N, C-alpha and C positions, 0 to 999 in steps of 0.2 A: 411218663405216662400221658402227659398232655398231648404229645405228638401223636400218640396212638388214637386219641379221641378226635383230633383234628383230621387225621388220616381217614378214620371211619366216615366222618362227615363228607370229606371230599370224594370218597369212593361212592357213597350214595348219590351225591350230586352228579358225579360222572355217569353212573348207571342210569339216572333219570334223564339226563341230556341225551345219552346215547339211545335209550330205549323209546322215549316218548318224543323224539324229534318231530314226528308227524303232527302230534297234538300241539307242540310248541309252534310249528310253522303255521298251523291253521288258526291258532288263537292268540299268538303273541306277535311274532314277527317272522318275516322270511329272509332277514339279513340281506336286504337288497344292496346296501352299501358295500358289504364285503363282496357280493357277487360282481358288482360293477368295478370295484377296486382291483380284484384279481382277474377280471374278465372271464369268470367261471360260471357260465350259464347253467341253470339247474343246480347251483351249488349249495343251496340252503341245507338239504339233508346232510351233505358232506361236512359243512362247517359245524352243524350241531353235533354230529357224531364225532368230529375231531375234537371239539371242545369237551365232550364227555370223555373221550379217550385220554385227553391230557389230564383232566381232573382225576380220573380213575388211576392213571399211572402215578401221578403225584401223591395221591392218597395212599396207594399201596406202598410206595416208597417210604412214606412217613411211618406207616405201620411197621414196616420191616426195621427201620432205623430205631423206632421206639423199643422194639424187642431186643435188638442188638445191644443197645446202650441202656437197657432197663436197670442194670445194676450200677450204673454210673450215677454220679451226683447230679441232681437236677439243678440247672442254672438258676441263680438267684432271681433273675427277671421272671422266670416261669414258676417259681416256688409257690407263690400265693395262688396262682391259677390251679396248680397241681393239687394244693391242699383243699381247695374248694371242691374240685372234682372228686377227690378221695372221700369226701364226706357222703357222697351218693352211694348207697348200698348197691344199687343196680350196676353202676359203672365200676365200682370196685370188684363186684362179683365177676363181671365180664372180663376184667383185667386178670383176675386170679385164674379163671378158667383158661384164658389165653396162655398165661405163663405155665400152667400146669400140663400143657401138652396139646391144647386146642390149636396152637399156632400151626401145627403141621397140616391139619385139615384146612385151616384158613388160607395158608400160603399156597397149598395145592389148588384150592378153588380159585384163588386170585390169579394164579399162573395160567390156568386153563382159560379163564375169561380174558386175560391179557393177550394170549396167543390168538384166540378167536377174534377179538376186537382188532388186533393188528392186521390180520389178514383181510377182514371185512373193510376196514378203512382203506387199506391199500387197493383192494379190488374195486371199491366204489370210486376211488380217485381215478383208476385206470379206465373204468367204464365211462365215467363222465368225460374224461379227456377224449376217449374214442368217439363217443356220441357227438361231442361238440366239434370234433374235427370234420364231421360230415355236413356238408351244406345242402340245404333243401331249396328247391325252386318250385314255383307255382305254375301249373299248366291250366289254362282255361279252355274248356271244350264247349263247342256249340254244334247244333244239329239243325237241319232244315225243318221248317214248320210242319211239314206233312210226314214226319218220320213215323214209320210203322214198327221199328225195332224197339221192343220193350225191355223188360227186366231180363228176358232170356239172353239178350245180347250182352248185357252187363255181367251176367253170370258167366258167360263165355270168356269175357275179359278177365274176370277174377280167377277163373280156372287157369288162364294163361300165366297170371302173376304167380300162382302156386308153382307152376312148372319152371319158370325162370328163376324162382327163388332157390331151388335146390341145385342149380347148375353152376352159376358163377361163384367163384371162391369167396368173393367179398361178402356175399349175402349169407353164406353158409360156413362160418368159421369152424375150424376143427377144435377139439377139446383143449389143445394146448393154448391156442389163442384165447379161448373163452376163460380158462382157469388162470392164465398167467398174464394175459395182455388186456383183459377186460373187453374183448370183442363180444358184441351182441348182434343178433340179426336186426337189420334196420326195418323200418316200417313205412307205410304209405298213409296218406290222408285224403279222404274223400269229403268234399265240402260243398254244401248248397248254401249260397249266401244271397241275401237280398240287400242291395245297396239302394236305399231310398225307394224301394219297391221293385227295382229291376233284378230279376232272379238270374243268377249265374251258377255255373257248374265248374268246380275247380278241383284239381288233384295236386296234392303236395307230394313230391317225390325227391329222393336223394339224387343229386345231379348226375351221379354215375349211372342211374337207371333210366334217365330221360329217354334215350333212344328205344330201349326195350318197351317202356310203357307206351310210347307213342305208336310203335309198331303193333303192339297188342290191341290198343284201342282202335286203330284204323281197321284191324282185322275184324273186330266186332261191329264197328260202326263205319262202314266204308264212306258214307256221305258226310261224316263229321269233319270238323276242323279243330285243330289244337294249336294254341299259341302260347308262348311263354309270357307270363305276366311279369314284367320287369319291375324292380323295386320302386321306381318312380310312380308306377300305376297300381302297385299291389296294395289292396285295402289293408292287408296285414300290417303294413308299415304306417298306415294312417290312424290305426286304432291307438289311442293313448295308452301308455304303459302303466302309469301310477294313478292311484285313486286314494282319497277323493280328488276330483279334477275340477278345475274352474269352470269348464264349459260342458262336460259330458257326465252322464250317470250311466250305470251299468247294472244289469240283472243277468244272472246266468247260473248254470249248475251242470254238474256231470250227471249222466244218465246211467242207470243200472238196469238189471233184469229183476222182475218181481219175484221170480222163482229160480231154482238152480238152472245153470246154463245147459244142462242136458235136455231140457224141455224147450221146444221151438216156439218162436213167436209166430204171429199170423204172417203168412207169406203171399206172394202175388197170385199163386193158383187159387188160394182161398178168396182173394178179392175178385178174381175173374168169375168164380162160381157164383158169387153173390151179386153179379151185375156191375161191378166196378172195374173197368178195363185198365185203370192206372192207379196203383196204390199210393202214389204221391199227390194225387189231385187235391186232397184235403189240406196237406201241408202247403202246397203252392198257393191255395186260396188265401191262407193266413198270411204268409210272408209277402205275398204280392200286394197286400193292402197297407203296408207300412208307408209312411209319408216322408217328406223332406226332413233331413236331419236325423234319420233313424237307420239302424243297421241290425240285421239278424243273421247269425251264422249257425249252421248245423254241421258239426264236424264229427266224422267217424275215422278213428285211427285203427289201422288193421295191420297185423303182423302175422305172416304165415306160421302155422303151428309146425315146429321143427321136429317133433317126435310123435309117437303113437300112444303115449301114456294116457292122455285124456280119453281118446277113443277106446283104448283097451279097458279102461275103468268103466266107461259107459256100457260097453258090451258085457262086462261082468255083472253089472247091475241088472241088465235085461235078462241075461241067462240065469242069474241067481234068484229071479222072481222077487227082487227088491223094489220093483216098479209095478204099479197097478197094470193089470192086463189091458185096460182101456187106453193106457198111455204108451204101451210098448211100441205100437206102430209109429207114433209120432217121434219117439226117441230113435228108433231104427232108421227112420227116414232122414233124421238130422245127421246121424253119424255116417250115413252112406255117402255123403258129399264132402268135398274138401272144406277144411276148417281154418278159421282165422282167430287169433286173439284180438280182442277189440276193446276200445274205449270210445265213449261218446261225450260230446259237450254241446250245449246250446247256449247262445249268447245273444243278448239284446243290449245295444248301446244307442243312446240318443242324446241330443242336446237338451239342456234343462227345459227349454220352452216347448220341446216336443216329446219329452219323456212321459210315457204312459205304461209303465211296466205291468200294472195290475191287469189291464185289458189284454196286453200282448202275451204275457206269460200264461194267462188262462186259455187263450186261443191256441197257443203253441202246444201246451200240455194236452189239450183236448185233441188236437190234430195227431199228436204222437200216440194217443191212447187207441187210435184205430188199428195199431199194430198188435194189440193185445189179442192173444188167442185164448182158448179156454184154460190153458195151463201156464202161460207166460206172457210177458209184455214188458214195455219200458216204463220206468219210473224215475223220478228225480231223486238225486242223492240227498240225504238228510245231513250230510257232513260236508260235502264239497260243493258249496254254493255260496252266493254272495251275501246272503243274509247272515246275521249273527247267530251263532249256534253254540250249544253247550252251556257251561256255567255263566258265561258272560251275558246270557239273555236277560238276567235280572236287571242289568244296567238300563235296559230299554224302559223299565218302569219309571226311571228318573231321567229319561232322555231330554226332558225339557229344562233340566236344572244343570247349571255349570258346577263342576267340571264333567259330570256324567255325559252331558250332550257331546262334549268334545271327545270323550273316550269312545262313545258309541260310533261317532263319525269316523274316528281314526281306525277302530277295529273293523268296521264294515269296509272301509277303504282298503285295509290290508288284505281282507279276504277277496275283495273284488280284484285287486292287483294280482293276487296269486292265481285266480282262475283265468284272468285275461292273459297273463304271461304264459301259463300252460297252454292256452288256446293258440297264441301267436307262435310259440315255439313248437307247436304240434307235439307236445311232450307226452311220452308214452311211459308213465309210471316211474319216471326218474326225478320228477320235481316234488310232487306230493306223494309219490310212491303208493298209488292206489292199485289194487289188483285188477287186471283186465278180466274179461269174460269171453266165452267162446261162442261164435256164430258161424254158420256155414254159408256157402256162397249164395244159396237161395235166399236166406234171410237178409244178407247184405245187399243183394240185388233188389230186394223189395224196398229197402231203406234208401238206396241211392241208385238211380239209373237216369239215363237221358230221357227227357220228356217225349211223349208220343203225341200223335194228332188228337188223342182223346182229352188232352189237358185243356181246360177251359180258361185258365188264367191268362190274361192278355199281357202280363208283365215279364214274361220269359224272354231272355235274350236269345233269339233264334239266329240261325245262320242265314244271312240274306241271300247269298249266291252259292249254289252248289258247285263244288269243284268238279271239273271234267278233264280228261286227259287231252293233251294237245294232239292235233291231227298228225298222222305219220309223215305227211309231205310238207310239214311246216318248215320253211326255209330258215336256216340258222346262219348267222354270220360266223366268220372265222374267229373273231375275237368276242369274248364275253366280258 
């Protein structure tokens, strides 16, 4: 009988590890050592789930063996433990019910969980292997200083990405690849970064999509210039991976919507009606004022919506009068345009002598609040950010006393490492597995577009020389 009780404990431990792996990653550890050892990026969810699966399988096996050999003599080494457990009325009752026929229900339940776990573990492994096999590159875009093409041009670019998404086979895997090979649609990353006050515009793309993205961008912004940011110059490779760090401190968080994603945020036509010709002017003013030794990054991950389920559900809500009449027009306008699944992150990193997170984060969140409409807007996550959250917050009360001070520093560093790694990997719900939300092309173009001549910030990296076509009679040598 003692094996049965041990098996029950292992089953519960396994279910806890498997089910609450996201909480464990956020508050305990992200298993960085295992990730580095197996070279398995974004592997923390997999390792926690695998550990839970092993514990659950071992516990279930012990329960079955204890039932099969229940009539056998208990080994002398376990006899004393068995006698102690037998004195418990509750445990003895559970055992009697199990032997009296409850084992059939228990075994059936365990078998169903085992089959489901096995498939999900295998599918997660295949998906992570598929995602990690795709390499991303960083493209940096610049525009002449007197650019007049605003968010409308960016919306044109995003609409083109939607069209190219459904055509190439690699971006639109069929159901066989999705179910059995772990294939998932890849995503893009739109980033506004400020490196010591110099504002740059970057796009993270899978290397296979580089030519398509460049062609689409030049179609929307003919006067722009796009260059590959090679690893030696890519700021992503200069940001430290692990925290606490000897020289750098970090603040950051993921951004969510304040309300359901069927409701739109404030978009660029609203800004124009209120006399603000460029919706990013406020954000540029903030990130253009950071100084030497500081870095700010605003990241938007977007994945084209592969089916119409979300739009169909929104249309049913409108037609079923489950939305206020005053909001139906806003919802209908949102679902009339192309849609993306999105995730957002904002990050501030600075050297210790330049770190001023309180001022910077207040200014950043204030700038982002400009995108709030009457029904929706952006807000910082209460869970996915660098500050300590949850039950561990009580440790901060004793943060001046050892060992609590060390625990607070280590835990805050683990959360910072998690967010920074997700930012650098441009991770889309596979590392900390947070659900994305839906934005349409107009909303995205409001949050990310190339600067126009109306921008007042002097710190933007403009294109110095406009590209022109060579003259038709330009003499060319025979050898190039």
